[in-house]
C-alpha positions in Angstrom: 11.1 -39.4 1.6 8.3 -36.9 1.7 6.7 -38.9 4.5 9.7 -38.3 6.7 9.7 -34.6 5.9 6.0 -34.4 6.7 6.7 -35.8 10.1 9.6 -33.4 10.6 7.3 -30.5 9.5 4.5 -31.5 11.8 6.4 -32.3 15.0 8.6 -29.3 14.9 5.6 -27.0 14.1 3.2 -28.3 16.8 5.2 -27.4 19.9 6.8 -24.2 18.6 4.1 -22.9 16.1 2.5 -20.4 18.5 5.9 -18.9 19.4 6.8 -18.6 15.7 3.5 -16.9 15.1 4.2 -14.4 17.9 7.7 -13.7 16.5 6.4 -13.1 13.0 3.5 -11.0 14.1 5.6 -8.7 16.3 8.2 -8.4 13.5 5.5 -7.4 11.1 4.2 -4.7 13.5 7.7 -3.2 13.7 8.2 -2.8 9.9 6.4 0.5 9.6 7.1 1.8 13.1 8.6 5.0 11.9 5.8 5.9 9.6 3.2 5.2 12.2 5.1 7.1 14.9 5.6 10.1 12.7 1.9 10.1 11.8 1.0 10.0 15.5 3.6 12.7 16.6 4.0 15.1 13.6 5.2 18.0 15.8 8.1 15.8 17.0 9.5 15.2 13.6 8.4 18.0 11.3 8.9 21.7 11.4 6.1 24.2 11.6 7.2 26.2 8.6 10.1 25.8 6.2 12.1 29.0 6.0 15.0 30.1 3.7 17.9 28.9 6.0 18.1 27.1 9.3 19.8 28.8 12.2 23.6 28.1 12.7 24.3 25.1 14.9 25.9 27.3 17.6 22.8 29.5 18.0 20.5 26.4 18.0 22.5 24.7 20.7 22.5 27.8 22.9 18.8 28.3 22.3 18.0 24.7 23.2 20.2 24.8 26.3 18.4 27.8 27.6 15.1 25.9 27.4 16.4 22.7 29.1 16.8 22.1 32.8 20.3 22.5 34.2 20.8 18.7 34.5 20.8 18.4 30.7 23.3 19.6 28.1 23.7 19.0 24.4 26.3 16.5 23.2 25.6 16.2 19.5 23.3 17.1 16.7 21.8 15.1 13.9 20.8 17.1 10.9 18.5 15.5 8.3 18.9 16.4 4.6 15.1 17.0 4.4 14.4 20.7 5.2 10.9 19.7 6.5 12.3 17.7 9.4 13.4 18.8 12.9 16.9 18.3 14.1 17.6 15.7 16.8 20.0 16.6 19.6 21.4 14.1 22.1 22.6 14.7 25.6 25.7 14.2 27.6 25.6 11.4 30.2 22.1 10.2 29.2 21.0 6.9 27.6 21.1 6.8 23.8 17.3 7.0 23.6 17.2 10.4 25.3 16.9 13.3 22.8 15.3 16.6 22.1 13.7 17.5 18.8 14.3 21.1 17.7 12.9 23.3 14.9 16.0 24.4 13.1 14.4 27.6 11.9 13.3 28.9 15.3 15.3 27.0 17.8 12.1 26.0 19.6 12.0 22.6 21.3 9.3 20.5 19.7 9.6 17.4 21.9 11.8 16.1 24.7 12.2 12.4 25.1 14.3 10.9 28.0 13.7 7.3 27.0 12.2 4.4 28.9 8.6 5.2 27.9 6.4 2.1 27.2 4.3 2.0 24.1 2.9 -0.4 21.6 6.1 -0.7 19.7 8.3 -1.3 22.7 6.0 -4.2 23.6 6.2 -5.6 20.1 10.0 -5.3 20.2 10.3 -7.1 23.5 8.0 -9.8 22.2 10.1 -10.1 19.0 13.4 -10.4 20.7 12.9 -11.6 24.3 9.2 -12.7 24.5 8.6 -9.8 26.9 11.8 -10.6 28.8 14.6 -8.0 29.3 17.8 -7.4 27.4 20.8 -8.8 29.4 23.6 -6.3 28.8 26.0 -8.4 30.9 25.6 -11.4 28.5 24.0 -13.6 31.2 21.4 -16.2 30.2 18.1 -14.9 28.9 15.3 -17.5 28.7 13.1 -15.3 26.4 16.0 -14.7 24.0 17.0 -18.4 24.0 13.4 -19.5 23.3 13.2 -17.0 20.4 16.5 -18.2 19.0 15.6 -21.9 19.2 12.1 -21.3 17.7 13.6 -19.3 14.8 16.2 -22.1 14.2 13.5 -24.7 14.1 11.4 -22.5 11.9 14.2 -22.7 9.3 13.8 -26.5 9.3 10.0 -26.2 9.1 10.3 -23.9 6.1 12.8 -26.2 4.3 10.7 -29.3 5.0 7.6 -27.4 3.8 9.3 -26.7 0.5 10.2 -30.4 0.0 6.6 -31.4 0.8 5.2 -28.8 -1.5 7.2 -29.8 -4.6 4.6 -31.1 -7.1 5.0 -34.1 -9.5 3.2 -32.6 -12.5 2.7 -29.2 -14.1 -1.1 -29.4 -13.4 -0.4 -30.0 -9.7 2.0 -27.0 -9.7 -0.7 -24.7 -11.0 -3.1 -26.0 -8.4 -0.7 -25.5 -5.5 0.0 -21.9 -6.5 -3.6 -20.9 -6.2 -5.6 -19.7 -3.2 -9.2 -20.5 -3.9 -12.0 -18.6 -2.1 -15.1 -20.3 -3.5 -14.8 -23.7 -1.9 -15.4 -22.9 1.7 -13.2 -21.9 4.7 -11.4 -25.2 5.1 -10.2 -25.1 1.5 -9.2 -21.5 1.9 -7.1 -22.2 5.0 -5.5 -25.2 3.2 -4.6 -23.0 0.2 -3.3 -20.2 2.4 -1.1 -22.6 4.2 0.2 -24.3 1.0 0.3 -21.5 -1.6 0.8 -18.6 0.9 3.7 -20.4 2.5 5.5 -20.9 -0.8 5.1 -17.3 -1.8 6.6 -16.1 1.5 9.2 -18.8 2.0 12.3 -17.1 0.6 11.8 -13.9 2.5 10.9 -15.8 5.7 14.1 -17.8 5.3 16.2 -14.7 4.7 14.7 -13.0 7.8 15.2 -16.1 9.9 18.7 -16.8 8.9 19.8 -13.3 9.5 17.9 -13.0 12.7 19.7 -16.0 14.1 22.9 -14.0 14.1 21.5 -12.0 17.0 20.6 -15.1 19.0 23.6 -17.4 19.0 27.3 -16.7 19.1 28.2 -20.0 17.3 25.8 -19.3 14.5 27.0 -15.7 14.1 30.6 -16.8 13.9 29.8 -19.4 11.3 27.7 -16.9 9.3 30.6 -14.4 9.1 33.0 -17.2 8.2 30.8 -18.3 5.3 31.0 -14.8 3.9 34.7 -14.5 4.5 34.4 -11.8 7.1 36.2 -11.4 10.4 34.2 -12.4 13.4 32.8 -9.2 15.1 32.9 -8.4 18.8 29.3 -7.5 19.7 29.1 -6.7 23.3 29.4 -8.7 26.6 29.0 -12.4 26.3 29.1 -12.3 22.5 25.3 -12.4 22.4 25.3 -10.4 19.2 22.1 -8.6 20.0 22.0 -5.2 18.4 21.8 -2.2 20.6 18.3 -0.9 21.1 17.4 1.5 18.4 14.0 2.7 17.2 12.2 5.9 17.5 13.5 7.8 20.5 10.7 6.9 22.9 11.4 3.2 22.6 13.4 1.1 25.1 15.3 -1.2 22.9 14.7 -7.9 14.7 12.4 -7.0 12.2 12.9 -3.6 13.5 16.4 -3.3 15.7 13.2 -1.7 14.1 15.1 0.7 11.3 15.0 1.4 10.3 15.2 2.1 8.3 12.9 4.0 8.0 15.0 10.0 2.1 16.2 11.5 5.1 14.4 9.0 7.4 16.4 5.9 8.1 19.3 6.9 10.2 17.7 10.1 11.4 15.0 8.1 13.1 16.8 5.1 14.3 20.1 6.5 15.2 22.0 3.7 13.4 25.5 3.8 12.4 25.2 7.2 10.9 24.2 8.7 14.2 25.4 6.2 16.8 28.6 8.0 17.6 27.1 11.1 19.2 24.1 9.3 20.7 26.3 7.5 23.1 27.1 10.8 24.7 30.3 10.4 26.6 32.3 12.2 29.2 29.2 13.0 31.3 27.5 16.3 31.6 29.9 19.2 30.9 30.8 21.2 34.0 30.5 24.9 34.4 33.9 26.5 34.9 32.5 29.8 36.1 34.4 31.7 33.4 31.3 32.9 31.6 28.5 33.6 34.1 25.3 35.0 32.8 22.6 36.2 35.1 24.0 34.1 37.9 23.4 30.8 36.2 27.1 30.3 35.3 27.9 30.0 39.0 25.6 27.1 39.8 27.7 24.2 40.9 27.3 21.3 38.5 24.8 23.2 36.4 24.3 23.4 32.7 27.2 25.1 30.9 26.9 28.7 29.8 28.2 30.0 26.5 30.7 32.6 25.4 28.7 34.2 22.7 27.0 31.8 20.3 29.9 29.7 19.4 31.5 27.8 22.3 31.4 26.6 25.8 33.7 25.1 28.4 33.2 21.4 29.3 35.1 18.5 30.8 36.6 17.7 27.4 37.8 21.3 26.9 36.4 24.2 24.9 33.8 23.2 22.3 33.7 25.6 19.3 30.2 25.3 17.7 31.2 27.7 15.0 33.5 25.0 13.7 30.6 22.5 13.9 28.8 24.7 11.5 31.9 24.9 9.2 32.1 21.1 9.1 28.4 20.7 8.5 28.5 23.2 5.6 31.5 21.4 4.1 29.8 18.0 4.4 26.5 19.2 2.9 28.4 20.5 -0.1 30.4 17.2 -0.4 27.3 15.0 0.1 24.2 16.8 -1.4 22.2 13.5 -1.4 23.0 12.2 2.0 20.3 11.2 4.4 21.6 13.0 7.4 24.8 14.5 9.0 25.6 13.8 12.7 28.1 15.8 14.6 29.6 16.0 18.0 32.8 17.5 19.4 35.6 16.5 17.1 33.6 13.9 15.1 31.1 13.8 12.3 29.4 11.1 10.2 27.3 11.2 7.0 24.5 8.7 6.5 24.6 7.6 2.9 22.2 5.9 0.5 18.6 4.9 1.2 19.0 1.4 -0.4 21.2 -1.5 0.4 23.0 -1.2 3.7 21.0 1.5 5.4 23.7 1.9 8.1 26.4 2.8 5.6 28.2 6.0 6.6 31.4 8.0 6.0 33.1 9.2 9.2 35.3 12.2 9.9 37.5 13.4 12.8 38.2 17.1 12.9 40.1 19.6 15.0 37.5 21.0 17.3 39.2 24.5 17.4 40.3 25.0 13.8 37.7 22.9 12.0 40.4 21.1 10.0 39.5 17.5 9.1 42.3 15.2 10.4 41.0 11.8 9.7 38.5 10.3 7.2 37.0 6.8 7.1 35.0 6.0 4.0 32.3 3.2 4.1 33.7 1.8 0.8 37.0 1.2 2.5 35.6 -0.3 5.7 36.2 -4.0 6.6 34.0 -6.7 5.4 32.7 -7.5 8.9 31.3 -4.0 9.3 29.6 -4.0 5.9 28.2 -7.5 6.5 26.7 -6.4 9.9 24.8 -3.6 8.2 23.6 -5.9 5.4 22.4 -8.5 7.9 20.2 -5.9 9.6 19.0 -4.5 6.3 17.9 -8.0 5.0 16.4 -8.9 8.4 14.1 -5.8 8.5 13.6 -5.7 4.7 14.9 -2.2 4.3 17.6 -3.1 1.7 15.3 -2.3 -1.3 13.5 0.7 0.1 9.7 0.8 0.6 9.1 -2.1 -1.9 11.1 -4.7 0.0 9.7 -3.4 3.3 6.1 -3.9 2.1 7.0 -7.4 0.9 8.7 -8.2 4.2 5.6 -7.0 6.1 3.4 -9.3 4.0 5.8 -12.2 4.4 5.8 -11.7 8.1 2.0 -11.7 8.2 2.0 -14.9 6.2 4.5 -16.3 8.6 2.1 -15.5 11.4 -0.7 -17.3 9.5 1.2 -20.4 8.6 1.4 -21.9 12.2 -2.3 -21.0 12.8 -3.6 -22.5 9.6 -1.3 -25.5 10.2 -2.9 -26.0 13.6 -6.4 -25.7 12.0 -5.6 -28.3 9.4 -3.9 -30.7 11.9 -6.8 -30.5 14.4 -9.3 -30.9 11.6 -7.5 -34.0 10.3 -7.4 -35.5 13.8 -11.1 -34.7 14.4 -12.1 -36.3 11.0 -10.0 -39.4 11.8 -11.6 -39.8 15.1 -15.0 -39.3 13.7 -14.4 -41.9 11.0 -13.1 -44.3 13.6 -16.3 -43.9 15.6 -18.5 -44.4 12.6 -16.6 -47.6 11.6 -16.7 -49.1 15.1 
């Protein structure tokens, strides 16, 4: 029986091993994307000086709009619970990656990101999901995505066959196969890294592969949800199931769907479910009605809206009362003292919840934009099983479900997943070379 599984293990690994190594390596690189990005751009994410109280939301929005070009206007605000972090504001009519980072104590813009910038992490994400191809929003065929999906599916069979091959017959053999020896030369080291390293990482690699496949194949995702007794979700055109791009704001687009993740960090950075509502913008850029001109700017056709005082402005969706935004924020801060962040836009607010488990868990509210009265509440604990499962799939895939500990373990497992095909190639080629050499010597 093991002989059959050895052949399966070998002949699935040889043609797809390099692709599997690329997928695992790019996934590993995305695990700590947020921490690395924050380290490289501290002014974008952290305030200059923590003061006693941040400015009211209305004053902040007005201050930011005065610093922005007329083609941009604020649609929503994401407020982290951490007082050392900047606020993130999204725009009307812009892509969801576009945002401005603002010091909540001064109202000064710390960084403006309009999306689309290429960097190391966007390349890693494109490698991980599409092998440097592009995301097909219309659900049309994507060669890169298909190759990634097929390779991941075969990787599952490679891992399972590897477990069967690894199972020792005796306790002594078990102890030997769990050790990675360094003193018997490089060939022995590569062998032990492949055999022992593989068994240490196999459970996490299987978890990441099985959850990642839900983003590749409709038939697999539907079956996955049925197994867990959840309704089949509708996930965009063509049912491809690929999560919407989300990462730090200067990225274009799973171990990362990078996030994140990554208290007060996860949803604030990656704009997951806790912040997704306002990030989509909506309604286009608010138009100026000409009712509140100031210094001539209010009369610019199609320009950025001007404000009546510090609390409201006119837009396509009607009058926006920022004073009520502040009322809702204060109420939610009292109600959720340990939340990660609060996101608010005209008439809607959401609270990003715990750091562990489903990192996208959030409670959502609908409120009267003029009176500030909450008219509708949707608690995460009452949400359907499909929505909860979707968040858990992502959390398991990127390793964020257990906080920093599981993220480190997932990072190490992904690195071992990168090494397994490479060490496997080395052992296979060495075996062929030795067989050929012995054949020459005997002839």
